[in-house]
Every structure is written in structure tokens, then in C-alpha cells.
N, CA, C and O atoms as a GROMACS GRO file, in nm:
protein
  444
    1MET      N    1  -0.776   1.406   7.085
    1MET     CA    2  -0.802   1.514   7.182
    1MET      C    3  -0.698   1.613   7.170
    1MET      O    4  -0.583   1.575   7.149
    2LYS      N    5  -0.726   1.742   7.182
    2LYS     CA    6  -0.627   1.848   7.186
    2LYS      C    7  -0.578   1.872   7.321
    2LYS      O    8  -0.640   1.826   7.416
    3TYR      N    9  -0.468   1.945   7.337
    3TYR     CA   10  -0.409   1.992   7.453
    3TYR      C   11  -0.503   2.046   7.562
    3TYR      O   12  -0.500   2.006   7.679
    4GLU      N   13  -0.588   2.140   7.516
    4GLU     CA   14  -0.690   2.192   7.597
    4GLU      C   15  -0.790   2.099   7.657
    4GLU      O   16  -0.826   2.107   7.775
    5GLU      N   17  -0.831   2.012   7.574
    5GLU     CA   18  -0.929   1.898   7.606
    5GLU      C   19  -0.881   1.808   7.711
    5GLU      O   20  -0.948   1.770   7.806
    6ILE      N   21  -0.746   1.773   7.684
    6ILE     CA   22  -0.675   1.678   7.779
    6ILE      C   23  -0.661   1.757   7.918
    6ILE      O   24  -0.688   1.700   8.023
    7ALA      N   25  -0.621   1.882   7.916
    7ALA     CA   26  -0.613   1.948   8.040
    7ALA      C   27  -0.739   1.951   8.109
    7ALA      O   28  -0.741   1.918   8.228
    8LYS      N   29  -0.854   1.990   8.045
    8LYS     CA   30  -0.980   2.004   8.105
    8LYS      C   31  -1.023   1.864   8.161
    8LYS      O   32  -1.075   1.853   8.272
    9LYS      N   33  -1.001   1.767   8.085
    9LYS     CA   34  -1.033   1.626   8.142
    9LYS      C   35  -0.970   1.592   8.266
    9LYS      O   36  -1.030   1.535   8.357
   10LEU      N   37  -0.849   1.628   8.272
   10LEU     CA   38  -0.771   1.612   8.395
   10LEU      C   39  -0.818   1.684   8.513
   10LEU      O   40  -0.832   1.632   8.624
   11ALA      N   41  -0.845   1.831   8.478
   11ALA     CA   42  -0.886   1.913   8.579
   11ALA      C   43  -1.037   1.874   8.620
   11ALA      O   44  -1.068   1.899   8.736
   12ASP      N   45  -1.125   1.820   8.546
   12ASP     CA   46  -1.247   1.780   8.578
   12ASP      C   47  -1.249   1.662   8.670
   12ASP      O   48  -1.343   1.637   8.745
   13ALA      N   49  -1.123   1.579   8.659
   13ALA     CA   50  -1.105   1.462   8.748
   13ALA      C   51  -1.034   1.500   8.885
   13ALA      O   52  -1.009   1.423   8.977
   14GLY      N   53  -1.007   1.630   8.879
   14GLY     CA   54  -0.945   1.669   9.012
   14GLY      C   55  -0.805   1.670   9.017
   14GLY      O   56  -0.747   1.667   9.125
   15VAL      N   57  -0.741   1.673   8.902
   15VAL     CA   58  -0.585   1.671   8.894
   15VAL      C   59  -0.547   1.808   8.926
   15VAL      O   60  -0.587   1.896   8.849
   16GLN      N   61  -0.472   1.845   9.035
   16GLN     CA   62  -0.448   1.976   9.064
   16GLN      C   63  -0.372   2.056   8.963
   16GLN      O   64  -0.408   2.171   8.939
   17ASP      N   65  -0.276   2.007   8.907
   17ASP     CA   66  -0.188   2.086   8.811
   17ASP      C   67  -0.222   2.028   8.659
   17ASP      O   68  -0.132   1.990   8.584
   18ALA      N   69  -0.342   2.026   8.628
   18ALA     CA   70  -0.389   1.961   8.505
   18ALA      C   71  -0.312   2.013   8.388
   18ALA      O   72  -0.259   1.928   8.317
   19ARG      N   73  -0.298   2.132   8.358
   19ARG     CA   74  -0.229   2.185   8.240
   19ARG      C   75  -0.080   2.144   8.228
   19ARG      O   76  -0.029   2.115   8.120
   20ILE      N   77  -0.015   2.144   8.346
   20ILE     CA   78   0.119   2.104   8.355
   20ILE      C   79   0.124   1.946   8.323
   20ILE      O   80   0.202   1.901   8.238
   21GLU      N   81   0.047   1.874   8.388
   21GLU     CA   82   0.040   1.730   8.367
   21GLU      C   83  -0.001   1.692   8.228
   21GLU      O   84   0.058   1.597   8.175
   22ALA      N   85  -0.098   1.759   8.160
   22ALA     CA   86  -0.129   1.737   8.024
   22ALA      C   87  -0.005   1.755   7.928
   22ALA      O   88   0.014   1.683   7.831
   23ALA      N   89   0.073   1.855   7.966
   23ALA     CA   90   0.196   1.880   7.880
   23ALA      C   91   0.296   1.768   7.908
   23ALA      O   92   0.358   1.718   7.813
   24ILE      N   93   0.316   1.727   8.034
   24ILE     CA   94   0.412   1.618   8.066
   24ILE      C   95   0.369   1.494   7.987
   24ILE      O   96   0.452   1.438   7.915
   25LEU      N   97   0.246   1.452   7.998
   25LEU     CA   98   0.194   1.334   7.930
   25LEU      C   99   0.230   1.341   7.772
   25LEU      O  100   0.284   1.249   7.711
   26ILE      N  101   0.193   1.463   7.716
   26ILE     CA  102   0.214   1.469   7.564
   26ILE      C  103   0.357   1.459   7.540
   26ILE      O  104   0.397   1.386   7.449
   27GLU      N  105   0.454   1.538   7.625
   27GLU     CA  106   0.594   1.536   7.586
   27GLU      C  107   0.652   1.401   7.622
   27GLU      O  108   0.744   1.362   7.550
   28GLU      N  109   0.612   1.322   7.723
   28GLU     CA  110   0.677   1.201   7.757
   28GLU      C  111   0.622   1.088   7.676
   28GLU      O  112   0.698   1.004   7.628
   29LEU      N  113   0.485   1.081   7.657
   29LEU     CA  114   0.430   0.966   7.589
   29LEU      C  115   0.423   0.962   7.429
   29LEU      O  116   0.415   0.861   7.358
   30CYS      N  117   0.426   1.100   7.390
   30CYS     CA  118   0.409   1.121   7.242
   30CYS      C  119   0.546   1.168   7.197
   30CYS      O  120   0.560   1.185   7.076
   31ASP      N  121   0.641   1.190   7.272
   31ASP     CA  122   0.776   1.228   7.240
   31ASP      C  123   0.781   1.353   7.141
   31ASP      O  124   0.844   1.358   7.036
   32GLU      N  125   0.703   1.452   7.195
   32GLU     CA  126   0.702   1.580   7.106
   32GLU      C  127   0.646   1.691   7.205
   32GLU      O  128   0.582   1.668   7.307
   33ARG      N  129   0.684   1.813   7.158
   33ARG     CA  130   0.647   1.925   7.244
   33ARG      C  131   0.488   1.956   7.216
   33ARG      O  132   0.432   1.921   7.113
   34VAL      N  133   0.432   2.019   7.309
   34VAL     CA  134   0.279   2.038   7.312
   34VAL      C  135   0.255   2.144   7.185
   34VAL      O  136   0.323   2.244   7.165
   35CYS      N  137   0.150   2.100   7.110
   35CYS     CA  138   0.109   2.192   7.008
   35CYS      C  139  -0.048   2.201   7.026
   35CYS      O  140  -0.120   2.103   7.012
   36GLU      N  141  -0.090   2.316   7.056
   36GLU     CA  142  -0.235   2.339   7.098
   36GLU      C  143  -0.335   2.295   7.000
   36GLU      O  144  -0.445   2.252   7.035
   37SER      N  145  -0.295   2.306   6.866
   37SER     CA  146  -0.395   2.270   6.761
   37SER      C  147  -0.380   2.124   6.708
   37SER      O  148  -0.450   2.083   6.616
   38ARG      N  149  -0.293   2.052   6.765
   38ARG     CA  150  -0.274   1.909   6.719
   38ARG      C  151  -0.371   1.816   6.793
   38ARG      O  152  -0.402   1.843   6.909
   39GLU      N  153  -0.420   1.710   6.732
   39GLU     CA  154  -0.491   1.615   6.780
   39GLU      C  155  -0.405   1.492   6.828
   39GLU      O  156  -0.336   1.429   6.748
   40TYR      N  157  -0.413   1.462   6.957
   40TYR     CA  158  -0.346   1.348   7.007
   40TYR      C  159  -0.450   1.236   7.033
   40TYR      O  160  -0.537   1.244   7.121
   41ASP      N  161  -0.434   1.132   6.949
   41ASP     CA  162  -0.544   1.050   6.944
   41ASP      C  163  -0.489   0.891   6.943
   41ASP      O  164  -0.561   0.802   6.898
   42ASP      N  165  -0.374   0.868   6.990
   42ASP     CA  166  -0.319   0.740   6.990
   42ASP      C  167  -0.383   0.666   7.107
   42ASP      O  168  -0.390   0.716   7.219
   43VAL      N  169  -0.427   0.550   7.079
   43VAL     CA  170  -0.496   0.466   7.178
   43VAL      C  171  -0.430   0.443   7.310
   43VAL      O  172  -0.492   0.449   7.417
   44LEU      N  173  -0.294   0.417   7.300
   44LEU     CA  174  -0.220   0.400   7.429
   44LEU      C  175  -0.220   0.534   7.510
   44LEU      O  176  -0.238   0.530   7.631
   45PHE      N  177  -0.198   0.658   7.444
   45PHE     CA  178  -0.203   0.782   7.498
   45PHE      C  179  -0.330   0.797   7.565
   45PHE      O  180  -0.328   0.830   7.683
   46GLU      N  181  -0.445   0.776   7.504
   46GLU     CA  182  -0.578   0.794   7.559
   46GLU      C  183  -0.598   0.704   7.678
   46GLU      O  184  -0.663   0.742   7.775
   47ALA      N  185  -0.542   0.583   7.671
   47ALA     CA  186  -0.550   0.497   7.792
   47ALA      C  187  -0.475   0.551   7.914
   47ALA      O  188  -0.513   0.531   8.030
   48ALA      N  189  -0.364   0.622   7.879
   48ALA     CA  190  -0.291   0.685   7.986
   48ALA      C  191  -0.366   0.798   8.057
   48ALA      O  192  -0.368   0.813   8.179
   49ILE      N  193  -0.426   0.873   7.973
   49ILE     CA  194  -0.516   0.976   8.026
   49ILE      C  195  -0.620   0.918   8.119
   49ILE      O  196  -0.640   0.964   8.232
   50GLU      N  197  -0.684   0.819   8.070
   50GLU     CA  198  -0.792   0.749   8.142
   50GLU      C  199  -0.741   0.696   8.294
   50GLU      O  200  -0.807   0.707   8.396
   51LYS      N  201  -0.615   0.639   8.283
   51LYS     CA  202  -0.547   0.599   8.402
   51LYS      C  203  -0.540   0.710   8.493
   51LYS      O  204  -0.590   0.700   8.605
   52ARG      N  205  -0.475   0.832   8.449
   52ARG     CA  206  -0.453   0.948   8.525
   52ARG      C  207  -0.579   1.005   8.579
   52ARG      O  208  -0.577   1.061   8.688
   53THR      N  209  -0.688   0.995   8.511
   53THR     CA  210  -0.821   1.057   8.552
   53THR      C  211  -0.884   0.966   8.660
   53THR      O  212  -0.975   1.011   8.731
   54SER      N  213  -0.839   0.842   8.674
   54SER     CA  214  -0.894   0.756   8.778
   54SER      C  215  -0.817   0.767   8.888
   54SER      O  216  -0.847   0.696   8.984
   55GLY      N  217  -0.702   0.856   8.897
   55GLY     CA  218  -0.624   0.865   9.010
   55GLY      C  219  -0.476   0.801   9.014
   55GLY      O  220  -0.394   0.824   9.104
   56TYR      N  221  -0.453   0.720   8.908
   56TYR     CA  222  -0.318   0.657   8.896
   56TYR      C  223  -0.219   0.764   8.888
   56TYR      O  224  -0.237   0.863   8.817
   57PRO      N  225  -0.108   0.744   8.964
   57PRO     CA  226   0.007   0.840   8.960
   57PRO      C  227   0.059   0.869   8.830
   57PRO      O  228   0.076   0.776   8.751
   58LEU      N  229   0.089   0.996   8.795
   58LEU     CA  230   0.154   1.042   8.672
   58LEU      C  231   0.286   0.983   8.667
   58LEU      O  232   0.325   0.940   8.559
   59GLN      N  233   0.362   0.974   8.770
   59GLN     CA  234   0.498   0.923   8.772
   59GLN      C  235   0.503   0.775   8.730
   59GLN      O  236   0.596   0.731   8.661
   60TYR      N  237   0.404   0.702   8.771
   60TYR     CA  238   0.402   0.558   8.721
   60TYR      C  239   0.359   0.546   8.578
   60TYR      O  240   0.396   0.451   8.509
   61ILE      N  241   0.283   0.639   8.535
   61ILE     CA  242   0.237   0.643   8.389
   61ILE      C  243   0.353   0.654   8.293
   61ILE      O  244   0.369   0.584   8.193
   62ILE      N  245   0.439   0.761   8.339
   62ILE     CA  246   0.546   0.791   8.246
   62ILE      C  247   0.673   0.712   8.284
   62ILE      O  248   0.771   0.712   8.210
   63GLY      N  249   0.669   0.651   8.389
   63GLY     CA  250   0.787   0.561   8.427
   63GLY      C  251   0.900   0.626   8.482
   63GLY      O  252   1.003   0.559   8.489
   64LYS      N  253   0.902   0.753   8.525
   64LYS     CA  254   1.010   0.818   8.573
   64LYS      C  255   0.956   0.926   8.644
   64LYS      O  256   0.837   0.955   8.638
   65TRP      N  257   1.054   0.999   8.725
   65TRP     CA  258   1.028   1.128   8.807
   65TRP      C  259   1.169   1.188   8.829
   65TRP      O  260   1.271   1.119   8.829
   66TRP      N  261   1.167   1.322   8.849
   66TRP     CA  262   1.282   1.387   8.883
   66TRP      C  263   1.301   1.410   9.023
   66TRP      O  264   1.201   1.427   9.092
   67PHE      N  265   1.418   1.413   9.075
   67PHE     CA  266   1.454   1.436   9.220
   67PHE      C  267   1.605   1.484   9.223
   67PHE      O  268   1.696   1.423   9.167
   68ALA      N  269   1.623   1.601   9.294
   68ALA     CA  270   1.749   1.659   9.314
   68ALA      C  271   1.838   1.660   9.185
   68ALA      O  272   1.951   1.614   9.179
   69ARG      N  273   1.767   1.722   9.080
   69ARG     CA  274   1.828   1.749   8.943
   69ARG      C  275   1.876   1.622   8.869
   69ARG      O  276   1.956   1.621   8.775
   70SER      N  277   1.813   1.514   8.926
   70SER     CA  278   1.838   1.379   8.849
   70SER      C  279   1.719   1.298   8.813
   70SER      O  280   1.622   1.302   8.890
   71GLU      N  281   1.714   1.226   8.707
   71GLU     CA  282   1.582   1.145   8.672
   71GLU      C  283   1.603   1.001   8.720
   71GLU      O  284   1.711   0.941   8.719
   72PHE      N  285   1.489   0.954   8.762
   72PHE     CA  286   1.499   0.817   8.820
   72PHE      C  287   1.369   0.738   8.756
   72PHE      O  288   1.260   0.789   8.730
   73GLU      N  289   1.406   0.611   8.740
   73GLU     CA  290   1.288   0.535   8.692
   73GLU      C  291   1.201   0.490   8.809
   73GLU      O  292   1.246   0.446   8.915
   74VAL      N  293   1.081   0.504   8.782
   74VAL     CA  294   0.983   0.463   8.893
   74VAL      C  295   0.874   0.360   8.842
   74VAL      O  296   0.840   0.364   8.724
   75ASP      N  297   0.824   0.276   8.921
   75ASP     CA  298   0.716   0.185   8.902
   75ASP      C  299   0.645   0.161   9.018
   75ASP      O  300   0.683   0.215   9.122
   76GLU      N  301   0.534   0.080   9.017
   76GLU     CA  302   0.462   0.031   9.125
   76GLU      C  303   0.538  -0.032   9.247
   76GLU      O  304   0.496  -0.036   9.362
   77ASP      N  305   0.653  -0.077   9.204
   77ASP     CA  306   0.739  -0.129   9.315
   77ASP      C  307   0.841  -0.053   9.401
   77ASP      O  308   0.922  -0.102   9.480
   78CYS      N  309   0.822   0.086   9.368
   78CYS     CA  310   0.894   0.186   9.456
   78CYS      C  311   0.823   0.304   9.485
   78CYS      O  312   0.726   0.334   9.417
   79LEU      N  313   0.858   0.368   9.571
   79LEU     CA  314   0.791   0.497   9.624
   79LEU      C  315   0.822   0.609   9.518
   79LEU      O  316   0.928   0.607   9.456
   80ILE      N  317   0.735   0.699   9.498
   80ILE     CA  318   0.758   0.809   9.416
   80ILE      C  319   0.833   0.918   9.502
   80ILE      O  320   0.791   0.956   9.612
   81PRO      N  321   0.949   0.964   9.440
   81PRO     CA  322   1.032   1.067   9.516
   81PRO      C  323   0.939   1.199   9.536
   81PRO      O  324   0.871   1.243   9.443
   82ARG      N  325   0.941   1.256   9.660
   82ARG     CA  326   0.858   1.376   9.685
   82ARG      C  327   0.943   1.493   9.698
   82ARG      O  328   1.059   1.489   9.739
   83PRO      N  329   0.872   1.611   9.655
   83PRO     CA  330   0.941   1.742   9.660
   83PRO      C  331   0.983   1.778   9.802
   83PRO      O  332   1.093   1.830   9.823
   84ASP      N  333   0.898   1.750   9.900
   84ASP     CA  334   0.931   1.782  10.031
   84ASP      C  335   1.064   1.704  10.086
   84ASP      O  336   1.145   1.762  10.159
   85THR      N  337   1.077   1.574  10.047
   85THR     CA  338   1.195   1.504  10.081
   85THR      C  339   1.312   1.567  10.010
   85THR      O  340   1.420   1.567  10.071
   86GLU      N  341   1.306   1.622   9.891
   86GLU     CA  342   1.408   1.689   9.826
   86GLU      C  343   1.455   1.815   9.908
   86GLU      O  344   1.573   1.849   9.908
   87CYS      N  345   1.364   1.877   9.972
   87CYS     CA  346   1.404   2.000  10.061
   87CYS      C  347   1.477   1.943  10.170
   87CYS      O  348   1.578   2.005  10.204
   88VAL      N  349   1.446   1.833  10.236
   88VAL     CA  350   1.511   1.781  10.346
   88VAL      C  351   1.652   1.748  10.311
   88VAL      O  352   1.746   1.783  10.382
   89VAL      N  353   1.668   1.680  10.202
   89VAL     CA  354   1.809   1.634  10.137
   89VAL      C  355   1.886   1.761  10.126
   89VAL      O  356   1.997   1.769  10.178
   90GLU      N  357   1.828   1.872  10.054
   90GLU     CA  358   1.917   1.980  10.038
   90GLU      C  359   1.965   2.038  10.156
   90GLU      O  360   2.078   2.086  10.159
   91GLU      N  361   1.879   2.041  10.269
   91GLU     CA  362   1.925   2.096  10.400
   91GLU      C  363   2.030   1.999  10.467
   91GLU      O  364   2.126   2.047  10.528
   92ALA      N  365   2.014   1.873  10.458
   92ALA     CA  366   2.108   1.771  10.517
   92ALA      C  367   2.237   1.791  10.434
   92ALA      O  368   2.343   1.790  10.496
   93VAL      N  369   2.238   1.807  10.316
   93VAL     CA  370   2.367   1.815  10.238
   93VAL      C  371   2.444   1.954  10.299
   93VAL      O  372   2.566   1.948  10.318
   94LYS      N  373   2.380   2.061  10.325
   94LYS     CA  374   2.440   2.174  10.381
   94LYS      C  375   2.505   2.161  10.508
   94LYS      O  376   2.590   2.243  10.543
   95LEU      N  377   2.470   2.061  10.581
   95LEU     CA  378   2.520   2.039  10.716
   95LEU      C  379   2.632   1.931  10.719
   95LEU      O  380   2.693   1.905  10.822
   96LEU      N  381   2.657   1.866  10.592
   96LEU     CA  382   2.777   1.780  10.580
   96LEU      C  383   2.906   1.847  10.586
   96LEU      O  384   2.918   1.966  10.554
   97PRO      N  385   3.005   1.772  10.626
   97PRO     CA  386   3.154   1.839  10.633
   97PRO      C  387   3.196   1.843  10.481
   97PRO      O  388   3.143   1.769  10.398
   98ARG      N  389   3.293   1.932  10.451
   98ARG     CA  390   3.345   1.936  10.307
   98ARG      C  391   3.388   1.800  10.274
   98ARG      O  392   3.442   1.727  10.357
   99ASN      N  393   3.363   1.764  10.139
   99ASN     CA  394   3.399   1.644  10.082
   99ASN      C  395   3.333   1.514  10.150
   99ASN      O  396   3.380   1.404  10.124
  100ALA      N  397   3.233   1.527  10.230
  100ALA     CA  398   3.168   1.419  10.287
  100ALA      C  399   3.072   1.354  10.199
  100ALA      O  400   3.046   1.410  10.092
  101SER      N  401   3.015   1.243  10.228
  101SER     CA  402   2.917   1.182  10.145
  101SER      C  403   2.808   1.117  10.247
  101SER      O  404   2.832   1.100  10.366
  102PHE      N  405   2.699   1.087  10.189
  102PHE     CA  406   2.600   1.016  10.287
  102PHE      C  407   2.514   0.921  10.198
  102PHE      O  408   2.511   0.930  10.075
  103ALA      N  409   2.447   0.831  10.268
  103ALA     CA  410   2.355   0.735  10.195
  103ALA      C  411   2.223   0.742  10.253
  103ALA      O  412   2.204   0.749  10.375
  104ASP      N  413   2.114   0.739  10.148
  104ASP     CA  414   1.978   0.727  10.202
  104ASP      C  415   1.938   0.572  10.194
  104ASP      O  416   1.918   0.513  10.088
  105LEU      N  417   1.931   0.516  10.314
  105LEU     CA  418   1.894   0.378  10.326
  105LEU      C  419   1.764   0.357  10.402
  105LEU      O  420   1.736   0.409  10.510
  106CYS      N  421   1.688   0.273  10.332
  106CYS     CA  422   1.552   0.222  10.392
  106CYS      C  423   1.462   0.336  10.424
  106CYS      O  424   1.390   0.325  10.522
  107THR      N  425   1.459   0.447  10.350
  107THR     CA  426   1.380   0.553  10.399
  107THR      C  427   1.274   0.587  10.284
  107THR      O  428   1.203   0.686  10.303
  108GLY      N  429   1.258   0.518  10.175
  108GLY     CA  430   1.166   0.548  10.076
  108GLY      C  431   1.208   0.496   9.941
  108GLY      O  432   1.237   0.377   9.927
  109SER      N  433   1.214   0.585   9.836
  109SER     CA  434   1.249   0.542   9.708
  109SER      C  435   1.406   0.512   9.689
  109SER      O  436   1.447   0.434   9.603
  110GLY      N  437   1.484   0.575   9.770
  110GLY     CA  438   1.624   0.549   9.756
  110GLY      C  439   1.684   0.661   9.686
  110GLY      O  440   1.807   0.663   9.681
  111CYS      N  441   1.614   0.758   9.628
  111CYS     CA  442   1.679   0.859   9.552
  111CYS      C  443   1.757   0.949   9.651
  111CYS      O  444   1.822   1.045   9.609
   0.00000   0.00000   0.00000
């Protein structure tokens, strides 16, 4: 499958940011940048696309996600860091006194 076919398959399955997710899948699982004319036909890669079209989270497929400018490993045993939580953390950090620190305990993924 080519990049456009992957993006269309994801879009047809209701994936909201299908083109972005297609690029992430290619870059993370094939370990290369997107090339629109290249065929991506690896069996494991195609299985990952099928998982995603069935609603399985992208983050669990690639095994990581980004939060607060850092990369974290994720799997089915942890919650996926959410962008709205990142906004809350950014605001909380602004309220801290200079040189203070804080810990996120028992509130989600731990990021």
C-alpha cells in the first residue's frame, strides 16, 4: 500500500487525523520518512494498519507517545498521555514558586 492508500483506509475507518497517523505509522514502524510513491507492504505493518482501523489506539501500536516535550513508552497497562492534561500541567508549572518541583501521583499515566 502507498501512503495515500493508507491514509484513505484510516480515514474510511473514521480516524480523525488519518494523514498524520499514516505518516506516524510509516515513520515509526518502517523507520523511514514518508515517500508517496513507495509501497509499504510489510506483513507486520499491514497488521498494524488493520489494528488501527479497528479502533486500537495508535499510541499502543507504536509503543510510545509524546508529552511535555518528552517521549514515554506506553502499552495497554498504562493510560495514554492526553493533550488536555499537558495544558493543565503547563498551567500548574506556571503557578509553582521558583525552583520548586512537583509530582504527579495516581492521576493517570504518570507523565
